[in-house]
C-alpha positions as CSV (number, residue, x, y, z in Angstrom):
1,M,3.2,7.8,10.9
2,A,6.9,8.8,9.6
3,K,8.0,9.5,6.1
4,L,9.8,7.5,4.0
5,T,13.1,9.2,2.3
6,I,14.4,7.3,-0.3
7,E,17.5,8.4,-1.9
8,M,18.6,6.8,-5.3
9,A,21.7,7.7,-7.5
10,D,20.5,7.5,-10.7
11,P,16.9,8.9,-12.2
12,V,16.3,5.6,-13.8
13,S,15.5,3.6,-10.0
14,Q,13.7,7.0,-9.5
15,T,11.1,6.5,-12.8
16,L,11.1,2.2,-11.6
17,L,9.6,3.1,-8.2
18,I,6.3,4.8,-9.6
19,P,5.2,2.0,-11.1
20,L,6.3,-0.2,-8.4
21,W,3.9,2.4,-6.3
22,A,1.3,1.8,-8.9
23,R,1.2,-1.5,-8.4
24,A,0.5,-1.8,-4.6
25,V,-1.8,1.2,-4.9
26,E,-4.0,-1.1,-7.8
27,Q,-3.8,-3.7,-5.2
28,R,-5.9,-1.9,-2.8
29,E,-8.9,-2.4,-4.9
30,P,-11.7,-4.8,-4.1
31,E,-11.2,-6.2,-7.8
32,P,-7.8,-4.8,-9.4
33,L,-7.5,-4.6,-13.3
34,V,-4.8,-6.5,-13.3
35,P,-4.5,-8.8,-10.1
36,D,-0.3,-8.7,-9.3
37,S,-0.1,-12.5,-6.3
38,L,3.6,-11.1,-5.6
39,M,2.7,-7.8,-4.7
40,Q,-0.1,-8.8,-2.4
41,D,2.5,-12.0,-1.0
42,V,4.7,-9.1,-0.2
43,Q,2.4,-6.4,1.2
44,A,1.2,-9.5,3.7
45,A,5.0,-9.8,4.6
46,Q,4.9,-6.6,5.6
47,G,1.8,-7.2,7.8
48,R,-0.1,-4.3,5.7
49,S,-4.0,-5.2,5.4
50,G,-3.7,-3.7,1.7
51,R,-2.8,0.4,2.8
52,V,-0.2,1.6,0.7
53,A,1.4,4.7,2.2
54,T,0.5,8.0,-0.6
55,G,2.4,10.4,0.6
């Protein structure tokens, strides 16, 4: 799998990417602590089967 490089001009955008990533990872769990239907819809639209690249 190819790595995705994201260039952001300001540090706030970089900081906000971390919680977004964590929300996606949490949704992989069979019973997520905080169910996020929007994140599930995003993953389904991307054709992912609950797997999120972690590095």
